[in-house]
ROVO-529393 format. One record per residue: residue number from 0; residue in one letter; x, y, z of N, C-alpha, C, O in turn. Coordinates in steps of 0.2 Angstrom, whole numbers, plus 2048, in hexadecimal, padded with zeros to 3 digits. Layout:
<guzas>
num_residuo_n.X_n.Y_n.Z_ca.X_ca.Y_ca.Z_c.X_c.Y_c.Z_o.X_o.Y_o.Z
NUM_A_X_Y_Z_X_Y_Z_X_Y_Z_X_Y_Z $
...
</guzas>
This chain:
<guzas>
num_residuo_n.X_n.Y_n.Z_ca.X_ca.Y_ca.Z_c.X_c.Y_c.Z_o.X_o.Y_o.Z
0_M_D38_2E2_7CD_D37_2E4_7C6_D31_2E8_7C5_D2C_2E6_7C8 $
1_T_D31_2ED_7C1_D2B_2F1_7BF_D26_2ED_7BA_D29_2E8_7B7 $
2_T_D20_2EF_7BA_D1B_2EC_7B5_D1E_2EE_7AE_D20_2F3_7AD $
3_Q_D1D_2E9_7AA_D1F_2EB_7A3_D18_2EA_79E_D14_2E5_79F $
4_L_D18_2EE_799_D12_2ED_795_D15_2ED_78E_D1A_2F0_78C $
5_L_D12_2E9_789_D14_2E9_782_D12_2F0_77F_D0C_2F2_780 $
6_S_D17_2F3_77C_D15_2FA_779_D12_2F9_772_D0D_2FC_771 $
7_H_D15_2F5_76E_D12_2F4_767_D14_2EE_764_D19_2EB_766 $
8_V_D11_2EC_75F_D13_2E7_75A_D13_2EA_753_D0F_2EE_751 $
9_A_D18_2E9_750_D19_2EB_749_D19_2E5_744_D1C_2E0_745 $
10_M_D16_2E7_73E_D16_2E2_739_D16_2E5_732_D14_2EB_732 $
11_T_D18_2E2_72D_D18_2E5_726_D13_2E1_722_D13_2DB_722 $
12_I_D10_2E4_71D_D0C_2E1_718_D0F_2E4_711_D13_2E9_711 $
13_P_D0D_2E0_70B_D10_2E2_705_D0E_2EA_703_D08_2EB_704 $
14_R_D12_2EE_701_D11_2F4_6FF_D0B_2F5_6FA_D06_2F9_6FB $
15_A_D0A_2F0_6F6_D04_2F0_6F1_CFE_2EF_6F4_CF8_2F2_6F2 $
16_D_CFD_2EC_6FA_CF7_2EB_6FE_CF5_2F1_702_CF0_2F1_705 $
17_F_CFA_2F5_704_CF9_2FB_708_CF5_301_705_CF8_306_704 $
18_T_CEF_2FF_703_CEB_304_700_CE6_308_704_CE6_306_70A $
19_D_CE3_30D_702_CDE_311_706_CD9_30C_708_CD6_30C_70E $
20_S_CD6_308_703_CD1_303_705_CD3_2FE_70A_CCF_2FD_70F $
21_Y_CD9_2FC_70A_CDB_2F7_70F_CDC_2FA_716_CD9_2F7_71B $
22_L_CDE_300_716_CDF_304_71C_CD8_305_71F_CD7_305_725 $
23_E_CD3_307_71B_CCD_309_71D_CC9_302_720_CC6_303_726 $
24_E_CCA_2FD_71D_CC7_2F7_71F_CCA_2F4_726_CC7_2F2_72A $
25_L_CD1_2F5_726_CD5_2F3_72C_CD3_2F7_732_CD1_2F4_737 $
26_G_CD2_2FE_731_CD0_302_736_CC9_301_739_CC8_300_73F $
27_Q_CC5_300_734_CBE_2FF_736_CBD_2F8_73A_CB9_2F8_73F $
28_F_CC0_2F3_737_CBF_2EC_73A_CC2_2EC_741_CBE_2EA_746 $
29_Y_CC8_2EE_742_CCB_2EE_749_CC8_2F3_74E_CC8_2F1_754 $
30_E_CC5_2F8_74B_CC2_2FD_750_CBB_2FA_752_CBA_2FA_758 $
31_T_CB7_2F7_74D_CB1_2F4_74F_CB2_2EE_753_CAE_2ED_758 $
32_V_CB7_2E9_752_CB7_2E3_755_CBB_2E4_75C_CB9_2E1_761 $
33_L_CC1_2E7_75C_CC5_2E7_762_CC5_2EE_765_CC8_2EF_76A $
34_G_CC3_2F3_762_CC3_2FA_765_CCA_2FD_764_CCB_302_767 $
35_W_CCE_2FB_75F_CD4_2FE_75D_CD3_304_758_CCE_303_754 $
36_T_CD6_309_759_CD5_30F_755_CDB_311_751_CE1_311_753 $
37_V_CDA_314_74B_CE0_316_747_CE2_31C_74A_CDE_321_74B $
38_N_CE9_31D_74B_CEC_323_74E_CEE_327_748_CF3_326_744 $
39_Q_CEA_32C_746_CEB_330_741_CF1_334_741_CF4_336_73C $
40_K_CF3_336_747_CF9_33B_748_CFF_337_746_D04_33A_743 $
41_L_D00_331_748_D06_32D_747_D06_328_740_D0B_326_73F $
42_S_D00_328_73D_D00_324_737_D03_328_731_D02_32E_731 $
43_I_D06_325_72C_D09_329_727_D06_326_720_D06_320_71F $
44_Q_D02_32A_71D_CFF_327_717_D03_324_712_D09_326_710 $
45_G_D01_31E_710_D05_319_70C_D0B_316_70F_D0E_312_70B $
46_E_D0D_317_715_D12_314_718_D11_310_71F_D13_30A_71F $
47_R_D0D_313_723_D0B_30F_729_D05_312_72C_D03_317_72B $
48_T_D01_30D_730_CFC_30F_733_CFD_30C_73A_CFF_306_73B $
49_L_CFB_310_73F_CFB_30E_746_CF4_30D_749_CF0_311_748 $
50_L_CF3_307_74C_CEC_306_74F_CEE_306_757_CF1_302_75A $
51_D_CEA_30B_75A_CEB_30B_761_CE7_306_765_CE1_305_763 $
52_I_CEA_302_769_CE6_2FD_76D_CE5_300_774_CE9_303_777 $
53_P_CDE_2FF_776_CDD_301_77D_CE1_2FF_782_CE3_2F9_782 $
54_G_CE4_304_786_CE8_302_78B_CEE_307_78C_CED_30D_78A $
55_H_CF3_305_78E_CF9_30A_790_CFE_30B_78A_D03_309_78A $
56_G_CFB_30F_785_D00_311_780_D02_30B_77B_D07_30B_778 $
57_Q_CFD_306_77B_CFF_300_776_CFC_302_76F_CF7_305_76E $
58_Y_D00_2FF_76A_CFD_300_763_D00_2FB_75F_D05_2F7_760 $
59_L_CFD_2FA_759_CFF_2F6_754_D02_2FA_74E_CFE_2FF_74C $
60_N_D08_2F8_74B_D0B_2FC_746_D0B_2F8_740_D0E_2F3_740 $
61_V_D07_2FA_73B_D07_2F6_734_D0A_2FA_72F_D08_300_72E $
62_R_D0F_2F8_72C_D13_2FC_727_D13_2F8_720_D12_2F2_720 $
63_A_D13_2FD_71B_D14_2FA_714_D1B_2F9_713_D20_2FC_716 $
64_S_D1D_2F3_710_D24_2F1_70E_D24_2EE_708_D20_2EA_705 $
65_D_D2A_2EF_705_D2C_2EC_6FE_D2E_2E5_700_D2E_2E0_6FB $
66_E_D30_2E3_706_D32_2DD_708_D2E_2DB_70F_D31_2DB_714 $
67_P_D27_2D9_70E_D23_2D8_714_D25_2D2_718_D28_2CD_715 $
68_M_D23_2D2_71E_D24_2CC_722_D21_2C6_71F_D1C_2C6_71C $
69_G_D23_2C0_721_D20_2BA_71F_D1E_2B6_726_D21_2B7_72B $
70_T_D19_2B3_725_D16_2AF_72B_D14_2A8_728_D13_2A7_723 $
71_T_D14_2A3_72D_D13_29C_72B_D0B_29A_72D_D09_295_72B $
72_G_D08_29F_731_D01_29D_733_D00_29D_73B_CFB_29F_73D $
73_Y_D06_29C_73F_D05_29C_746_D06_2A2_749_D04_2A4_74E $
74_E_D0A_2A6_746_D0C_2AD_749_D06_2B1_74B_D02_2B2_747 $
75_H_D06_2B3_751_D00_2B7_753_D03_2BC_759_D08_2BB_75C $
76_M_CFE_2C0_75B_CFF_2C4_761_CF9_2C3_765_CF4_2C2_763 $
77_G_CFA_2C3_76C_CF5_2C1_771_CF3_2C8_774_CF6_2CC_775 $
78_V_CEC_2C8_774_CE9_2CE_777_CE5_2CC_77D_CE0_2C8_77C $
79_Y_CE6_2CE_783_CE3_2CC_789_CDD_2D0_78A_CDD_2D7_789 $
80_V_CD7_2CD_78C_CD1_2D1_78E_CCF_2CF_795_CD1_2CA_797 $
81_D_CCA_2D4_797_CC9_2D3_79F_CC4_2CD_7A0_CC5_2CB_7A6 $
82_T_CC0_2CB_79C_CBB_2C6_79E_CBA_2C1_798_CBC_2C2_792 $
83_V_CB7_2BB_79A_CB5_2B6_795_CB0_2B9_790_CB0_2B7_78A $
84_E_CAB_2BD_793_CA6_2C0_78F_CA9_2C5_78A_CA7_2C5_784 $
85_D_CAF_2C8_78B_CB2_2CC_786_CB5_2C8_780_CB4_2CA_77B $
86_V_CB7_2C2_782_CBA_2BD_77D_CB4_2BB_779_CB5_2BB_772 $
87_R_CAF_2B9_77B_CA9_2B7_778_CA6_2BD_773_CA4_2BC_76D $
88_A_CA6_2C3_776_CA3_2C8_772_CA7_2CA_76C_CA5_2CB_767 $
89_M_CAE_2CA_76D_CB3_2CB_768_CB2_2C6_762_CB3_2C7_75D $
90_F_CB1_2C0_765_CB1_2BA_760_CAB_2BB_75B_CAB_2BA_755 $
91_E_CA5_2BD_75E_C9F_2BE_75B_CA0_2C4_756_C9E_2C4_750 $
92_K_CA3_2CA_758_CA4_2CF_754_CA9_2CE_74E_CA8_2D0_748 $
93_V_CAE_2CA_74F_CB2_2C8_749_CAE_2C4_744_CAF_2C6_73E $
94_G_CAA_2C0_746_CA6_2BC_741_CA1_2C1_73D_C9F_2C0_738 $
95_Q_C9E_2C6_741_C99_2CA_73E_C9C_2CF_73A_C99_2D2_735 $
96_H_CA2_2D2_73B_CA5_2D7_737_CAA_2D6_732_CAD_2DA_72F $
97_A_CAD_2D0_732_CB2_2CE_72D_CAF_2CC_727_CAA_2C8_727 $
98_D_CB3_2CD_721_CB1_2CA_71B_CB3_2C3_71B_CB9_2C2_71C $
99_P_CAF_2BE_71B_CB0_2B7_71C_CB6_2B5_717_CBA_2B0_719 $
100_A_CB7_2B8_711_CBC_2B6_70D_CC3_2B8_70F_CC8_2B5_70D $
101_K_CC3_2BC_714_CCA_2BF_716_CCB_2BD_71D_CD1_2BE_720 $
102_L_CC7_2B9_720_CC7_2B7_727_CCA_2B0_728_CC8_2AC_725 $
103_E_CCF_2B0_72C_CD1_2A9_72E_CD0_2A8_736_CD3_2AC_73A $
104_L_CCC_2A4_738_CCB_2A2_73F_CCF_29B_740_CCE_297_73C $
105_D_CD3_29C_745_CD7_296_747_CD3_290_749_CD0_291_74E $
106_D_CD3_28B_745_CCE_285_747_CD0_282_74D_CCC_27F_751 $
107_E_CD7_282_74F_CD9_27F_756_CD6_284_75C_CD6_281_761 $
108_V_CD6_28A_75A_CD4_28F_760_CCE_293_75E_CCE_299_75E $
109_R_CC9_28F_75B_CC2_293_759_CC0_297_75F_CC0_29D_75F $
110_V_CBE_294_764_CBD_297_76B_CBF_291_770_CBB_28C_770 $
111_L_CC4_292_773_CC6_28D_777_CC5_28E_77F_CC7_294_781 $
112_Y_CC2_28A_782_CC1_28B_789_CC4_285_78D_CC2_27F_78C $
113_S_CCA_287_78F_CCE_282_792_CD1_284_799_CD5_288_79A $
114_G_CCD_281_79E_CCF_283_7A5_CCF_28A_7A6_CC9_28D_7A7 $
115_H_CD4_28E_7A7_CD4_295_7A9_CD5_299_7A2_CD5_29F_7A3 $
116_L_CD5_296_79D_CD7_29A_796_CD1_29A_792_CCE_294_790 $
117_T_CCE_2A0_790_CC9_2A0_78A_CCC_2A4_785_CCF_2AA_786 $
118_T_CCC_2A2_77F_CD0_2A5_779_CCD_2A3_772_CCA_29E_772 $
119_F_CCF_2A8_76E_CCE_2A6_766_CD3_2AA_763_CD6_2AF_765 $
120_R_CD5_2A7_75D_CDA_2AB_758_CD7_2AC_751_CD4_2A7_74F $
121_F_CD9_2B1_74E_CD6_2B3_748_CDC_2B7_744_CE0_2BA_747 $
122_R_CDB_2B7_73E_CE0_2BB_739_CDB_2BF_735_CD7_2BC_731 $
123_Y_CDC_2C6_734_CD8_2CA_730_CDC_2D0_72E_CDE_2D4_732 $
124_L_CDE_2D0_727_CE1_2D6_724_CE8_2D7_726_CEB_2DC_724 $
125_M_CEB_2D3_72A_CF2_2D4_72C_CF5_2CD_72C_CF2_2C8_72D $
126_P_CFC_2CD_72C_D00_2C7_72C_D00_2C3_733_D01_2BD_733 $
127_L_CFF_2C7_738_CFF_2C4_73F_CF8_2C3_741_CF3_2C7_740 $
128_A_CF6_2BD_744_CF0_2BB_746_CEF_2BF_74D_CF4_2C1_750 $
129_I_CE9_2C0_74F_CE8_2C3_756_CE5_2BD_75A_CE0_2BA_758 $
130_E_CE7_2BC_760_CE4_2B7_765_CE1_2BB_76B_CE5_2BE_76E $
131_I_CDB_2BB_76B_CD7_2BE_771_CD7_2B9_776_CD5_2B3_775 $
132_Q_CD9_2BB_77D_CD8_2B6_782_CD7_2B9_789_CD9_2BF_78A $
133_H_CD4_2B5_78D_CD3_2B7_794_CD5_2B1_798_CD4_2AB_797 $
134_I_CD9_2B3_79D_CDC_2AE_7A1_CD9_2AF_7A8_CDA_2B5_7AB $
135_S_CD6_2AA_7AB_CD3_2AC_7B2_CD7_2A8_7B7_CD5_2A8_7BD $
</guzas>
């Protein structure tokens, strides 16, 4: 079998929330913290924004919707990083750059060091949480 990579993750948010200020904050936060950049070519004003994730053509697709997705709190996407130091650095950046009123850090996975797994999970400006992890 050939190697497989995750191409993208898509999610929807309420159309009323899909404002220029939301998109600006979303882009700035995720670029500063995770190095994800807004793909201006494929984003459509008022409809969708694509955040390019470093790697082999991976991206996050955030769309406006009149019937946005619902989550219960556990739903998340996992992002693998190269080192434990990367996990720690990203954790620090999340705390430094997020508006505390909008940030949810998973209390069960604040920063978990468990055997070969180092991870933390947060939710910011999107319905899906992001879990940063390194597995050694």
